[in-house]
C-alpha positions as CSV (number, residue, x, y, z in Angstrom):
1,M,0.0,0.0,0.0
2,F,1.4,3.4,-0.9
3,V,1.2,6.2,1.6
4,G,1.5,9.7,0.5
5,F,2.4,12.8,2.6
6,C,1.3,16.4,2.1
7,S,3.7,19.1,3.2
8,V,2.1,21.8,5.4
9,G,2.4,25.3,4.0
10,R,0.7,28.7,4.0
11,A,-2.3,29.0,2.0
12,E,-2.3,31.5,-1.0
13,P,-5.4,33.4,-2.1
14,V,-7.1,32.2,-5.4
15,S,-6.6,34.7,-8.2
16,K,-9.6,37.0,-8.3
17,A,-10.7,39.8,-10.5
18,G,-12.1,43.1,-9.0
19,A,-15.4,44.5,-10.1
20,C,-16.6,48.1,-9.8
21,W,-19.8,49.6,-11.1
22,A,-22.1,52.5,-11.1
23,M,-25.8,52.3,-11.8
24,G,-29.1,53.8,-11.2
25,D,-29.2,57.4,-9.9
26,P,-26.2,56.5,-9.5
27,H,-25.2,54.0,-6.9
28,Y,-21.4,53.0,-6.8
29,R,-19.7,49.9,-5.8
30,T,-15.9,50.0,-5.3
31,F,-13.5,47.1,-6.1
32,D,-13.4,46.3,-2.5
33,G,-17.2,46.2,-2.0
34,Q,-17.8,49.7,-0.6
35,Y,-21.2,51.2,-1.5
36,F,-22.0,54.9,-1.8
37,N,-24.4,57.3,-3.8
38,F,-23.1,60.4,-5.7
39,M,-25.3,62.8,-7.7
40,G,-22.7,64.9,-9.6
41,N,-23.4,65.4,-13.3
42,C,-19.9,66.2,-14.5
43,T,-17.1,64.0,-15.9
44,Y,-15.3,61.8,-13.2
45,I,-12.4,59.4,-13.1
46,M,-13.9,56.0,-12.2
47,A,-10.7,54.1,-12.3
48,K,-7.1,54.6,-13.5
49,N,-3.6,53.0,-13.0
50,C,-1.8,55.0,-10.5
51,H,1.3,52.8,-10.7
52,V,2.3,52.4,-14.2
53,D,5.0,50.0,-15.1
54,D,6.0,47.6,-18.1
55,D,3.4,45.0,-17.0
56,H,0.7,47.4,-16.2
57,P,0.1,50.0,-18.9
58,S,-1.5,53.4,-18.3
59,F,-5.4,53.4,-18.5
60,Q,-8.1,55.6,-17.3
61,V,-11.9,55.1,-17.4
62,E,-14.1,58.3,-17.3
63,T,-17.8,58.6,-16.9
64,K,-20.0,61.7,-17.8
65,N,-23.1,61.6,-15.7
66,E,-26.3,63.3,-16.8
67,N,-29.6,64.3,-15.2
68,L,-32.6,62.2,-15.7
69,V,-35.4,64.2,-17.4
70,G,-37.8,65.7,-14.8
71,L,-35.7,64.5,-11.7
72,Q,-32.8,65.9,-9.8
73,V,-31.0,62.6,-10.0
74,T,-28.4,61.5,-12.5
75,S,-27.2,58.4,-14.3
76,V,-24.2,57.3,-16.4
77,G,-24.5,58.9,-19.8
78,A,-21.2,58.4,-21.6
79,V,-17.9,56.5,-20.8
80,T,-14.4,57.3,-22.1
81,I,-11.6,54.8,-22.0
82,K,-7.9,56.0,-22.3
83,I,-5.4,53.4,-22.9
84,N,-1.8,54.9,-23.5
85,D,-2.5,57.2,-26.3
86,I,-5.7,55.5,-27.5
87,V,-9.1,57.2,-26.6
88,I,-12.3,55.1,-26.9
89,S,-15.8,56.6,-26.5
90,I,-18.7,54.4,-25.5
91,V,-22.4,55.5,-25.8
92,R,-25.3,54.2,-23.9
93,G,-26.9,52.4,-26.8
94,E,-25.5,48.9,-27.2
95,F,-26.9,47.0,-30.2
96,G,-30.5,47.1,-29.0
97,L,-29.8,47.3,-25.3
98,V,-29.5,50.6,-23.5
99,R,-27.1,50.2,-20.7
100,E,-27.7,52.6,-17.8
101,Y,-24.7,51.3,-15.8
102,I,-21.0,50.8,-16.1
103,L,-19.1,47.7,-15.0
104,I,-15.2,47.7,-14.7
105,T,-13.3,44.6,-14.0
106,V,-9.5,44.3,-13.4
107,N,-7.4,41.3,-12.7
108,D,-5.6,40.8,-9.3
109,S,-2.3,42.0,-10.6
110,Y,-3.8,45.6,-10.3
111,A,-4.5,45.1,-6.7
112,G,-3.2,48.3,-4.8
113,K,-2.4,49.9,-8.1
114,V,-5.6,51.5,-9.2
115,C,-7.4,54.7,-7.9
116,G,-10.4,56.8,-8.6
117,L,-14.1,56.5,-7.5
118,C,-13.6,52.8,-7.7
119,G,-11.0,52.7,-4.9
120,D,-7.7,51.1,-4.7
121,F,-8.5,47.3,-4.8
122,N,-6.4,46.4,-1.9
123,G,-8.9,44.3,0.0
124,N,-9.8,47.0,2.5
125,Q,-13.1,48.8,2.1
126,D,-12.3,51.4,4.8
127,D,-9.8,53.3,2.6
128,D,-11.8,53.4,-0.6
129,L,-13.2,56.9,-0.2
130,T,-9.7,58.5,-0.8
131,T,-8.8,61.6,-2.9
132,P,-5.9,61.7,-5.5
133,S,-3.7,63.2,-2.6
134,G,-4.2,60.1,-0.6
135,T,-6.2,61.6,2.1
136,E,-9.7,60.4,3.1
137,A,-12.6,62.5,1.7
138,G,-14.6,64.3,4.2
139,S,-17.8,63.6,2.3
140,I,-19.0,61.8,-0.8
141,V,-19.4,65.2,-2.7
142,A,-15.8,66.0,-1.8
143,L,-14.7,62.5,-3.0
144,G,-16.6,63.2,-6.4
145,K,-15.0,66.7,-6.7
146,S,-11.5,65.3,-6.2
147,W,-11.9,63.0,-9.1
148,K,-13.5,65.4,-11.5
149,V,-11.9,65.6,-14.9
150,P,-11.1,69.3,-15.5
151,G,-12.3,70.6,-18.9
152,G,-14.7,67.8,-19.4
153,P,-17.8,68.2,-21.7
154,G,-20.2,70.7,-20.2
155,D,-17.8,71.4,-17.5
156,A,-18.9,75.1,-17.2
157,S,-22.4,74.2,-16.2
158,C,-22.1,70.9,-14.5
159,Q,-22.4,70.5,-10.8
160,D,-21.1,68.1,-8.1
161,E,-24.1,68.2,-6.0
162,C,-27.8,69.0,-6.4
163,S,-28.5,72.6,-7.4
164,A,-31.5,72.7,-5.2
165,Q,-32.9,70.3,-2.5
166,C,-31.9,66.9,-3.5
167,E,-34.8,64.7,-4.3
168,N,-35.2,61.7,-2.0
169,C,-37.4,58.9,-1.4
170,K,-39.0,58.7,2.1
171,S,-39.5,55.4,3.7
172,S,-43.2,55.8,3.1
173,G,-42.5,56.1,-0.6
174,I,-40.4,53.1,-0.7
175,K,-43.0,51.2,1.3
176,K,-45.5,52.0,-1.4
177,W,-43.6,50.1,-4.0
178,E,-42.5,47.1,-1.8
179,A,-45.7,45.3,-2.8
180,E,-44.8,45.5,-6.4
181,I,-43.5,42.3,-8.0
182,F,-40.7,43.9,-10.0
183,C,-38.1,44.3,-7.2
184,D,-39.4,41.2,-5.5
185,L,-38.0,39.1,-8.3
186,L,-34.5,39.6,-6.7
187,T,-35.4,37.7,-3.5
188,K,-38.1,35.3,-4.8
189,I,-37.0,32.0,-3.4
190,M,-38.9,29.1,-5.1
191,D,-39.4,30.0,-8.8
192,G,-37.8,33.4,-9.1
193,P,-35.5,34.1,-12.0
194,F,-32.5,34.5,-9.7
195,R,-33.2,31.6,-7.5
196,S,-30.0,29.8,-8.4
197,C,-28.0,32.9,-7.6
198,K,-29.4,34.5,-4.4
199,A,-27.9,31.9,-2.1
200,I,-24.4,32.8,-3.5
201,I,-24.7,36.5,-4.2
202,E,-26.6,38.4,-1.6
203,P,-29.4,40.3,-3.3
204,K,-30.6,42.4,-0.4
205,F,-28.5,45.5,-1.4
206,Y,-29.7,45.2,-5.0
207,K,-33.3,45.0,-3.9
208,E,-32.8,48.2,-1.8
209,M,-31.5,50.0,-4.8
210,C,-34.2,48.6,-7.0
211,L,-36.9,49.9,-4.6
212,Y,-35.1,53.4,-4.3
213,D,-34.7,53.8,-8.0
214,F,-38.3,52.5,-8.7
215,C,-39.6,55.1,-6.2
216,M,-37.5,57.9,-7.6
217,G,-38.8,57.0,-11.1
218,K,-42.3,57.2,-9.9
219,G,-42.9,53.6,-10.7
220,V,-41.7,53.8,-14.3
221,K,-40.3,50.3,-15.3
222,K,-37.1,51.5,-17.0
223,Y,-35.7,52.6,-13.7
224,L,-36.1,49.0,-12.6
225,C,-34.1,47.5,-15.4
226,S,-30.6,48.8,-14.6
227,T,-30.7,47.1,-11.1
228,L,-31.8,43.8,-12.6
229,Q,-29.3,44.0,-15.4
230,V,-26.4,44.5,-13.0
231,Y,-27.5,41.6,-10.8
232,T,-27.9,39.4,-13.9
233,D,-24.4,40.3,-15.1
234,T,-23.0,39.7,-11.6
235,C,-24.7,36.2,-11.4
236,Q,-23.7,35.3,-15.0
237,R,-20.1,36.4,-14.4
238,A,-20.0,34.1,-11.5
239,G,-21.1,31.2,-13.8
240,I,-24.7,31.0,-12.2
241,K,-27.6,30.5,-14.3
242,V,-30.3,33.3,-14.4
243,F,-33.8,32.6,-15.6
244,N,-35.8,35.0,-17.8
245,W,-36.9,38.1,-15.9
246,R,-37.9,40.1,-18.8
247,G,-41.4,38.9,-19.0
248,L,-42.6,41.7,-16.6
249,A,-40.0,44.4,-17.7
250,A,-40.3,43.7,-21.4
251,E,-37.5,42.5,-23.7
252,P,-35.4,45.2,-25.5
253,K,-36.2,45.8,-29.1
254,C,-33.3,44.3,-31.1
255,P,-32.1,45.7,-34.5
256,E,-32.9,44.1,-37.8
257,N,-31.6,40.4,-38.2
258,S,-31.0,39.9,-34.5
259,H,-32.9,38.7,-31.5
260,Y,-32.7,38.9,-27.6
261,E,-30.8,36.4,-25.6
262,L,-30.6,36.3,-21.8
263,C,-27.4,34.3,-22.0
264,G,-25.8,35.1,-25.2
265,N,-22.1,34.7,-26.5
266,A,-19.9,37.5,-25.1
267,C,-17.7,37.3,-28.2
268,P,-20.2,37.3,-31.2
269,A,-18.9,36.5,-34.7
270,T,-18.0,39.6,-36.7
271,C,-17.1,40.4,-40.2
272,G,-13.5,40.8,-39.2
273,E,-13.5,37.8,-36.8
274,P,-16.0,35.3,-38.1
275,N,-14.7,32.5,-35.8
276,L,-14.5,34.6,-32.7
277,S,-17.5,33.0,-30.9
278,S,-16.1,29.6,-31.0
279,L,-12.8,30.9,-29.4
280,C,-14.6,33.0,-26.6
281,K,-14.0,31.8,-23.1
282,G,-16.0,34.5,-21.4
283,D,-19.2,34.1,-19.4
284,C,-22.4,34.6,-21.2
285,V,-24.0,38.0,-21.3
286,E,-27.5,39.5,-21.8
287,T,-27.4,40.8,-25.4
288,C,-29.1,41.1,-28.9
289,A,-27.6,38.3,-30.9
290,C,-27.4,38.1,-34.7
291,N,-29.8,35.6,-36.4
292,A,-28.2,32.3,-37.7
293,G,-26.2,33.1,-40.9
294,Y,-25.5,36.7,-39.9
295,V,-22.4,38.3,-38.4
296,R,-21.9,41.6,-36.6
297,S,-20.6,44.6,-38.5
298,G,-20.5,47.5,-36.4
299,N,-24.0,48.1,-35.0
300,K,-25.6,45.9,-37.6
301,C,-26.0,42.2,-38.4
302,V,-25.2,41.4,-42.0
303,L,-24.7,38.5,-44.3
304,P,-21.0,37.5,-44.8
305,S,-21.4,38.5,-48.4
306,E,-22.1,42.0,-47.3
307,C,-18.9,42.4,-45.2
308,G,-15.9,44.3,-46.3
309,C,-12.6,42.9,-47.3
310,W,-9.0,42.3,-46.1
311,Y,-6.1,44.5,-47.2
312,K,-2.5,43.9,-46.1
313,G,-3.7,41.9,-43.2
314,R,-6.2,44.4,-41.9
315,Y,-10.1,44.2,-42.3
316,V,-11.5,47.1,-44.0
317,Q,-15.3,47.7,-43.5
318,E,-17.4,48.2,-46.5
319,T,-18.2,52.0,-46.9
320,S,-19.4,54.5,-49.5
321,C,-19.1,58.2,-50.1
322,Q,-21.9,60.6,-49.0
323,N,-24.2,62.4,-51.4
324,G,-22.4,65.0,-53.3
325,E,-19.1,63.0,-53.1
326,Q,-17.2,60.5,-55.3
327,C,-14.4,58.2,-54.6
328,Q,-11.2,59.5,-56.3
329,V,-7.4,59.3,-55.9
330,V,-6.1,62.8,-55.5
331,N,-2.3,63.4,-55.0
332,G,-1.9,59.6,-54.5
333,I,-4.6,59.5,-51.6
334,R,-7.9,57.6,-52.2
335,D,-10.8,59.2,-50.4
336,C,-14.2,60.7,-50.8
337,Y,-14.0,64.1,-52.5
338,P,-16.7,66.6,-53.4
339,S,-18.2,66.1,-56.9
340,S,-18.2,69.8,-57.5
341,Y,-17.2,73.1,-55.8
342,A,-19.1,76.4,-55.4
343,T,-17.0,79.6,-55.9
344,C,-17.2,83.0,-54.3
345,M,-15.2,85.8,-55.8
346,T,-14.0,89.4,-55.2
347,Y,-11.9,91.5,-57.6
348,G,-11.3,95.0,-58.8
349,D,-12.5,98.0,-56.7
350,P,-13.9,95.5,-55.3
351,H,-16.7,93.7,-57.0
352,Y,-18.2,90.6,-55.4
353,I,-19.9,87.5,-56.7
354,T,-21.5,85.2,-54.1
355,F,-21.4,81.4,-54.1
356,D,-25.0,81.4,-55.7
357,G,-23.8,83.9,-58.5
358,E,-25.2,87.1,-57.1
359,P,-22.9,90.1,-58.0
360,Y,-22.7,93.4,-56.1
361,D,-20.1,96.1,-55.4
362,F,-18.8,97.3,-51.9
363,Q,-16.1,99.9,-51.2
364,G,-15.6,99.5,-47.5
365,S,-12.0,99.7,-46.3
366,C,-12.0,97.5,-43.2
367,V,-11.5,93.8,-42.5
368,Y,-14.5,91.7,-43.6
369,Q,-15.4,88.0,-43.3
370,M,-15.7,86.6,-46.9
371,A,-16.7,83.1,-45.9
372,S,-16.7,80.7,-42.9
373,V,-18.5,77.5,-41.7
374,C,-21.6,78.6,-39.7
375,S,-23.1,75.1,-39.3
376,K,-22.2,73.1,-36.3
377,S,-22.1,69.9,-38.3
378,V,-19.2,67.6,-37.2
379,N,-18.8,66.5,-40.8
380,L,-17.6,69.9,-41.9
381,E,-14.0,71.3,-41.4
382,P,-14.1,74.7,-39.8
383,F,-12.5,77.5,-41.9
384,E,-12.7,81.3,-42.2
385,V,-11.6,83.6,-45.0
386,L,-11.1,87.3,-44.1
387,V,-10.3,90.0,-46.5
388,Q,-8.8,93.5,-45.7
389,N,-9.5,96.3,-48.2
390,E,-7.9,99.7,-48.5
391,Y,-8.8,103.0,-50.3
392,D,-7.0,103.6,-53.6
393,G,-5.7,107.2,-52.8
394,N,-9.4,108.5,-52.5
395,K,-12.5,107.4,-50.6
396,F,-14.5,106.5,-53.7
397,S,-13.0,103.1,-54.5
398,S,-11.0,100.5,-52.6
399,S,-9.0,97.3,-53.5
400,I,-7.9,94.2,-51.7
401,K,-4.9,94.6,-49.4
402,L,-4.7,91.3,-47.7
403,I,-6.4,87.9,-47.6
404,E,-6.2,85.7,-44.4
405,V,-7.3,82.0,-44.6
406,K,-7.7,80.0,-41.2
407,V,-8.1,76.3,-41.7
408,Y,-6.6,73.0,-40.3
409,G,-5.1,74.8,-37.3
410,Q,-3.0,77.1,-39.6
411,T,-3.3,80.8,-40.7
412,I,-2.4,81.4,-44.3
413,I,-1.8,85.1,-45.3
414,I,-1.5,86.6,-48.8
415,S,-0.6,90.3,-48.9
416,S,-0.2,92.9,-51.8
417,E,2.7,94.3,-49.8
418,Y,4.7,91.1,-50.4
419,P,3.9,89.9,-54.0
420,G,4.6,86.3,-54.7
421,L,4.9,85.5,-50.9
422,V,2.6,83.3,-48.8
423,T,3.1,83.2,-45.1
424,V,1.8,80.3,-42.9
425,S,1.7,80.2,-39.2
426,A,-0.1,78.0,-36.5
427,F,-3.0,79.7,-34.5
428,N,-3.9,76.8,-32.3
């Protein structure tokens, strides 16, 4: 008989990822499990690497909160991820689902290296409410202010606390909704959708958030969904089966050629990676999945025949030029160029002809704006053309003295004082 011996040693912790999220109006949970509520509607640093090294690159996750219509409460509106010099912006719409929460996970190698509203992930909840200077924040508002991103979108008008008396749900208001079945789904024991999860992941806090948000939303169901979505994600990330809870809250309307799945593949097949779903090792997620025979292309589900092509090892998405443009090669660069150009002209003493062909004369001797972009369209490159006129020895006629063009961050000047010379300078 063989007898084996096991040496006695010190137990090591199992590798564990940290999870931080913000949801609802909004409620926050740090990597170490500290909960707090913060109503600021500016841009804030949720998490960043405060100890960058070769194995832990620089990253920063920012959220822009926004006020809910008709209420003095906020929710996560936009997310910006910065990794080294790469900036990724994420909007709330996610292929048929509108996420009203953000979930950030980091592996255990980042323990004690991160900072932000999500805390430092060192296993101690008590030091999570810390400012960038390392001191403990005197209040939740002070904590939020300390992690505010200066110069963020809407920074001039945003606020870190309620402009008036903060709305709140009194105990009587919450009690009113306790009888409703929606939030009760979280703790229903026998046949509830989370019956397999509640014994492992305590739902009490989620139910409290659900009731509070449901009360603040005056019983509107959309305020319920974010809490149930977060609890669903939490359970499924732990490998626990969740049953359908959308029967009462309504399934999301998925885009064309797709359908709703409670537990769908986290890595769907795409035009660029058609075999990605078979290689995915992640947990399932609640999502809108492409129908059989279709693959993801951006925010659409298309047939493989409608995908783009591969060029020098890179996938190029199929695209087309806008109306009024055509695909051409100009100076060796293939791009979409305007099919035609409009012309505005000034000459002589001086005479003017507008873009639409209207002629007129004007003898002023000041600096005038010939043309500029007045539309706020993001598809138009801003530019401005200024013209300076001067009198020709009398006050009855004038001519052009100087032309100034501002475009692409440069100022280009052509002056009659320096014939044949063009000066260029940066104005940014």
